[in-house]
C-alpha positions, -999 to +999 in steps of 0.1 A: +254+819+575+228+794+563+214+819+538+250+825+525+256+788+520+223+784+503+230+813+480+265+798+472+250+764+464+224+781+442+251+800+423+272+768+418+242+748+407+231+775+383+266+777+368+268+739+364+233+738+349+243+766+324+275+747+315+255+715+311+230+733+288+259+747+267+275+713+265+242+697+254+237+724+228+272+719+214+268+681+212+235+686+195+249+710+170+278+688+162+255+658+158+234+678+134+264+688+114+277+653+112+243+641+101+242+665+071+248+647+038+275+661+015+262+680-014+278+675-048+269+698-077+270+682-111+277+709-137+272+698-172+252+696-204+226+671-217+247+641-205+243+654-170+207+667-174+195+632-184+183+641-219+157+617-234+153+597-202+127+596-174+139+617-144+148+587-123+169+571-150+192+601-157+228+604-147+223+623-114+197+601-098+215+569-109+248+583-096+233+594-062+218+559-058+251+542-067+270+564-042+244+557-014+246+520-022+284+523-016+280+539+018+281+576+010+257+600+026+253+624-003+230+646-023+239+651-060+224+683-075+216+683-112+231+714-127+230+700-162+215+721-191+210+704-225+229+721-252+253+739-229+288+747-238+318+754-215+309+791-219+274+785-207+287+765-177+310+793-168+282+818-170+261+800-144+288+784-122+285+810-094+248+805-089+250+767-094+274+765-065+250+774-037+262+778+000+255+741+006+279+728-021+307+706-008+322+695-041+318+699-079+317+676-109+323+692-142+312+674-174+314+700-202+330+703-236+310+679-257+289+705-273+319+727-279+335+698-297+304+690-318+304+727-329+341+726-337+348+754-312+384+762-305+401+740-279+418+771-266+383+785-258+373+753-241+405+754-221+399+790-210+363+784-200+370+753-180+400+769-164+377+797-152+352+772-138+378+754-119+392+787-106+357+796-093+356+763-074+391+768-061+380+802-047+353+784-028+377+757-015+357+730-033+373+698-046+365+691-082+362+661-104+368+670-141+352+645-165+370+644-198+354+643-232+374+629-262+373+645-296+366+620-325+393+614-351+373+630-379+382+665-366+418+658-375+447+647-355+458+683-345+423+693-332+420+660-314+454+663-297+448+698-286+412+692-274+420+660-255+450+676-237+428+702-221+414+680-194+445+664-180+464+697-182+437+716-162+432+688-137+470+689-130+471+727-128+442+729-103+448+697-083+415+684-095+405+647-098+403+636-134+380+610-150+398+603-183+367+594-203+329+600-196+322+567-214+349+546-196+322+523-183+313+513-218+349+500-223+347+482-190+316+464-203+333+453-235+329+484-257+358+496-279+369+532-279+380+528-315+347+513-326+317+536-317+294+509-332+302+488-301+284+513-280+251+511-300+232+489-275+238+515-247+229+546-267+196+563-276+185+565-312+205+597-317+238+579-311+249+607-288+231+602-255+232+570-234+200+551-227+192+540-191+214+510-193+242+531-208+239+556-179+242+527-155+276+518-171+287+554-171+279+556-134+298+524-127+328+540-145+325+573-127+314+561-093+348+553-078+361+587-089+332+604-072+339+584-040+374+599-042+359+633-046+337+628-015+367+617+005+384+650-004+353+669+006+353+653+040+330+623+035 
């Protein structure tokens, strides 16, 4: 009888110990999952890549620093390629979105516009990029580029409409203007010369101070994106 009781106690103890180990393992795995930062992929061209700037002064590192300063546990991956068009972005979106990706920022179209490419082509390429993100269940922030008036009113109207149309169609967040931070700092959208102090010598790419303003303009939208991604 004593052996039977001892055996029963041993079985109960073993079961409780096994259950305790499983519980500890589950708690540990959940804690590790919670501790993982969100990963945001920034798909873009030279504006994203940080053209002409030291690595630490480019858009991606400044944006990641701003987000962390505002309480976000996040890693922003630089998937910017200088000179890229929307077609180039589409060609590499699948491998840019690695298994760790939690959200996507798309900043493309500026080079298409500079080359005078058809707005319908821009629309089709961006639509396909957003569709790829949708298939992965990833929230997207689409950052709009605005065509200058010298392309003519018809081109400008057609090009500028691409971004809000696609954001609405895909349920994506929209940043209406990449350079919105310049306006917030006193620049004028109708007077490009007012941006001069925040641009590099080429007049196309922001300098480090300009990137800081861009980040201040985009940052709140990226925080919204992180909230959609579960941050």
